[in-house]
Backbone as CSV, one residue per row, in Angstrom:
resi,resn,N_x,N_y,N_z,CA_x,CA_y,CA_z,C_x,C_y,C_z
1,MET,83.819,52.495,146.335,83.746,53.727,147.065,84.357,54.879,146.264
2,ILE,85.389,54.595,145.544,86.047,55.624,144.743,85.135,56.065,143.602
3,THR,84.420,55.145,143.006,83.534,55.505,141.896,82.409,56.414,142.361
4,VAL,81.904,56.204,143.559,80.847,57.062,144.091,81.360,58.484,144.275
5,THR,82.558,58.613,144.780,83.152,59.930,145.009,83.391,60.645,143.688
6,LEU,83.888,59.940,142.694,84.147,60.551,141.399,82.857,60.957,140.700
7,SER,81.836,60.148,140.807,80.582,60.478,140.130,79.899,61.681,140.780
8,SER,80.012,61.834,142.089,79.396,62.985,142.742,80.125,64.276,142.370
9,CYS,81.428,64.222,142.204,82.188,65.400,141.774,81.814,65.782,140.351
10,ALA,81.628,64.795,139.522,81.260,65.057,138.128,79.870,65.689,138.041
11,SER,78.953,65.213,138.842,77.599,65.773,138.777,77.587,67.220,139.270
12,GLU,78.403,67.548,140.261,78.501,68.929,140.741,79.075,69.833,139.651
13,LYS,80.062,69.314,138.920,80.669,70.083,137.841,79.649,70.351,136.734
14,VAL,78.851,69.353,136.408,77.821,69.509,135.372,76.784,70.536,135.813
15,LYS,76.377,70.482,137.076,75.399,71.434,137.596,75.945,72.851,137.551
16,ALA,77.209,73.017,137.914,77.828,74.338,137.906,77.916,74.896,136.488
17,GLU,78.259,74.039,135.534,78.343,74.477,134.132,76.971,74.858,133.592
18,ALA,75.953,74.100,133.946,74.600,74.408,133.487,74.114,75.735,134.067
19,LYS,74.421,75.963,135.324,74.025,77.214,135.966,74.729,78.394,135.309
20,LYS,76.009,78.234,135.018,76.778,79.302,134.390,76.241,79.599,132.986
21,ALA,75.808,78.588,132.269,75.276,78.772,130.921,73.948,79.520,130.956
22,ASN,73.144,79.300,131.989,71.840,79.946,132.085,71.914,81.373,132.599
23,GLU,73.021,81.784,133.192,73.138,83.131,133.734,73.059,84.194,132.651
24,GLY,73.586,83.928,131.494,73.598,84.913,130.420,72.279,85.036,129.683
25,LYS,71.395,84.093,129.865,70.132,84.098,129.135,69.095,84.923,129.899
26,ASP,68.331,85.699,129.163,67.260,86.484,129.763,65.939,85.756,129.591
27,GLU,65.073,85.883,130.586,63.737,85.304,130.476,62.810,86.334,129.864
28,TYR,61.954,85.885,128.974,61.004,86.759,128.307,59.583,86.324,128.652
29,VAL,58.669,87.274,128.637,57.253,86.997,128.845,56.463,87.724,127.764
30,TRP,55.268,87.223,127.491,54.387,87.861,126.526,53.459,88.805,127.279
31,VAL,53.383,90.065,126.814,52.586,91.097,127.464,51.663,91.719,126.421
32,TYR,50.415,91.953,126.827,49.469,92.635,125.959,49.467,94.117,126.319
33,PRO,49.969,95.000,125.446,49.945,96.429,125.744,48.505,96.930,125.873
34,THR,48.330,97.996,126.602,46.999,98.558,126.807,46.375,98.926,125.472
35,GLY,45.153,98.462,125.253,44.427,98.779,124.034,44.803,97.933,122.841
36,SER,45.537,96.864,123.031,45.965,96.028,121.921,45.691,94.567,122.235
37,ASN,45.398,93.806,121.188,45.220,92.373,121.379,46.393,91.590,120.798
38,ILE,47.473,92.290,120.482,48.674,91.659,119.942,49.740,91.621,121.040
39,PRO,50.173,90.433,121.429,51.161,90.347,122.498,52.551,90.798,122.034
40,VAL,53.329,91.313,122.984,54.692,91.765,122.733,55.609,90.994,123.675
41,ARG,56.752,90.583,123.177,57.718,89.835,123.993,58.617,90.829,124.723
42,VAL,58.651,90.738,126.068,59.391,91.685,126.894,60.240,90.906,127.892
43,LYS,61.437,91.435,128.196,62.277,90.810,129.209,61.605,90.930,130.563
44,LYS,61.725,89.892,131.385,61.140,89.920,132.723,61.748,91.032,133.560
45,SER,63.029,91.308,133.354,63.687,92.347,134.135,63.104,93.729,133.843
46,GLN,62.534,93.926,132.667,61.917,95.204,132.320,60.504,95.331,132.886
47,MET,59.932,94.211,133.309,58.552,94.224,133.800,58.448,94.820,135.201
48,THR,59.486,94.762,135.980,59.399,95.266,137.342,59.483,96.785,137.336
49,THR,58.605,97.421,138.094,58.615,98.865,138.216,58.896,99.233,139.663
50,PRO,59.504,100.365,139.889,59.754,100.783,141.272,58.437,100.957,142.033
51,ASP,58.475,100.740,143.327,57.272,100.851,144.151,56.692,102.256,144.112
52,GLU,57.546,103.257,144.027,57.063,104.644,144.010,56.222,104.912,142.764
53,VAL,56.682,104.426,141.611,55.940,104.623,140.363,54.616,103.880,140.427
54,THR,54.628,102.669,140.951,53.402,101.885,141.072,52.405,102.593,141.977
55,LYS,52.864,103.139,143.089,51.981,103.842,144.017,51.394,105.087,143.359
56,GLN,52.198,105.827,142.610,51.703,107.019,141.920,50.632,106.647,140.900
57,ASN,50.865,105.568,140.161,49.881,105.131,139.177,48.580,104.709,139.842
58,GLN,48.669,103.990,140.952,47.471,103.557,141.658,46.702,104.748,142.216
59,ASP,47.423,105.731,142.757,46.761,106.923,143.290,46.050,107.707,142.183
60,ALA,46.698,107.856,141.044,46.092,108.576,139.926,44.852,107.841,139.417
61,LEU,44.914,106.526,139.327,43.767,105.742,138.878,42.618,105.842,139.874
62,ARG,42.926,105.771,141.173,41.884,105.878,142.205,41.196,107.244,142.137
63,GLU,41.978,108.312,141.955,41.418,109.657,141.872,40.511,109.785,140.644
64,LEU,40.951,109.240,139.527,40.156,109.291,138.305,38.845,108.531,138.471
65,GLN,38.890,107.361,139.108,37.676,106.583,139.333,36.706,107.315,140.254
66,GLN,37.214,108.008,141.267,36.351,108.755,142.171,35.686,109.920,141.446
67,LEU,36.430,110.584,140.573,35.856,111.693,139.814,34.776,111.197,138.860
68,LYS,35.007,110.055,138.235,34.040,109.500,137.282,32.781,109.001,137.980
69,SER,32.918,108.480,139.209,31.756,107.918,139.893,30.905,108.989,140.573
70,ALA,31.433,110.189,140.752,30.663,111.269,141.376,29.600,111.765,140.386
71,PRO,28.396,112.097,140.881,27.358,112.621,139.981,27.774,113.990,139.446
72,PRO,27.275,114.356,138.269,27.617,115.664,137.707,27.098,116.789,138.612
73,PRO,27.726,117.949,138.582,27.330,119.049,139.470,25.885,119.494,139.271
74,ASP,25.332,119.436,138.065,23.955,119.865,137.815,22.953,118.982,138.547
75,SER,23.188,117.688,138.592,22.249,116.793,139.253,22.270,116.991,140.762
76,GLN,23.384,117.421,141.329,23.450,117.695,142.761,22.622,118.928,143.093
77,MET,22.649,119.933,142.248,21.873,121.152,142.508,20.380,120.875,142.385
78,ALA,20.004,120.067,141.408,18.595,119.755,141.218,18.064,118.931,142.378
79,ALA,18.877,118.050,142.925,18.451,117.208,144.036,18.264,118.041,145.306
80,THR,19.085,119.058,145.509,18.964,119.865,146.733,17.867,120.904,146.622
81,SER,17.503,121.324,145.396,16.467,122.342,145.248,15.069,121.730,145.227
82,GLY,14.961,120.411,145.160,13.663,119.747,145.219,12.995,119.582,143.892
83,ARG,13.671,119.729,142.817,13.085,119.552,141.491,13.055,118.135,141.066
C-alpha cells in the first residue's frame, strides 16, 4: 500500500515538471504569406487577430467584391436605352 502511494506522488511530480518545462516553449505554425508559395514560421500567439480587425477586413473584402461584380456604368446605360 505504501508503494502505491509513493508511486502516485512521483507521477504527479513528473507531470508537474513536464508542464512547467512546456510553459516556456512557444508553438509555431507554417503560414503561406499572400502571393507567395514559400512558407514562413510564425508563433501561434501572433496568428490571432482581434475580432474588430477581422470584421473590418471582411467588410472591406465584401465591399470590393460587390464593386467588382457590378457591371460597368456604360453597359447599364446601353441596356436601359435599348441598344
